[in-house]
N, C-alpha and C positions, 0 to 999 in steps of 0.2 A: 584264462577263462574266468568269467565272473558270473555271479548269480543275481537275478533280480526277483524279488518277491512282490507279487501283485495281490492285493486283497480286494475282493469284490463280492457283492451280493447279487443274487438273481436266481431265476428259475434255471433248471438244468440246461434248457435250450440256449440261454444267454451265455452260460459258462462254456458250453460246447463251442459256441460261436467265437468267444474270446480265445479259447485254446486253438481253434482252427486258424484264426487270423495270426496269432503269434507264431504258430508253426510255419506259416508261409514266409515269415521274415528270413532272409538269407542267412544272417549270422546266428540264428537260433538253432541250437543243437538238440534241445529237448524241452518239452513242456509237460509239467506234472501237476495235477490237482491234488494237493496234499490232503484235502478233506476226504478224498475217495481212495487215496493210496494206502490208508491204514493209520495206525497210531502215529501221532507226530507231536512235536513240541513247537510252540510259537513263543517268541519273546520280542520285546521292543526296548529300545534304549531312549532315554530322554535326559536332556540337560535342562534344569529348571533354575532360573535365577529369582531369588527372593531378596528384597531389600527391607530392612527394618532395624530398629534398635530396641533396647529394653526388653520388656516382657514378650513382645512379638518375636524378637530374635530368639529368645529362649524357647518359646513355643514352636517355632519353625524347626529348631534343632530336635526337640522332643518328638515331633511328628516324623521327622526324617529318620530318627532312630527306630521308631515303630515300623516304618516302611522299609527299613534297611537301606536307605539311600546313603550315598557317600558324599561327603563334602569334597569337591574337586577344586574349589577356589573360594577364598574368603577375603573380605576387606572389613574395615570397621563398621561398614553400613550394609553389607550384602553377603550372600552366599550363592554359590552355584552348586546345586546338588546333581548327582548322577544317579539315575534310577533305572533298573532293568526289571522286566517282568511282563505279565500279561497286560494288554492294553487297558483293561478295566482297572487294574491296580494303579497304573500311571494316571488314568483319568481321575481316580479317587484322590490321589496325592495332589494333583493339580487343583482339584476342587477345594481341598483343605487349605492349600497355599494361597488361594485367592484372597482369603480374609487375613492373611498374614504378610501381605506385601509382594505378591507375585509381580514380577517385572516382565519376564519373557520365558518362552518355552521353545526348545528345539527337539523334535522327535524324529527317530530314524525310520519309523514305519515298522511293520511286523516282518520278522525274519523267521523262517520255519525250516524244519528238518524232520525227516522220517525217523522214528525211533528204531533202535537196534543197529545191527552191523551193516544193513543194506545202504546203498547209495542211491540217490535219485537218478 
């Protein structure tokens, strides 16, 4: 069994229509709107590659430390950072890295779960 998280915006009628269409798919066991199910947590994972030398390299590491990003790969001319958190946090990190040699970004998309001992 696997879980797929879909993030969408729209009026309640559109969300209801999306839920109804998903529930009609044969292999789907359950559809839950986390925004109406109660308190929940959302996180996203991103891998961000930044190339640079000298002062830009030092600044990229400083910014990564502030955001609590982890270095998962490094060469003499680049870093790959791993960052998890709210999408807004990842957006902010990427925006700062643009001026420091951003090469590419891979994002998982949002994953969510209801808080507490309950299961979806």
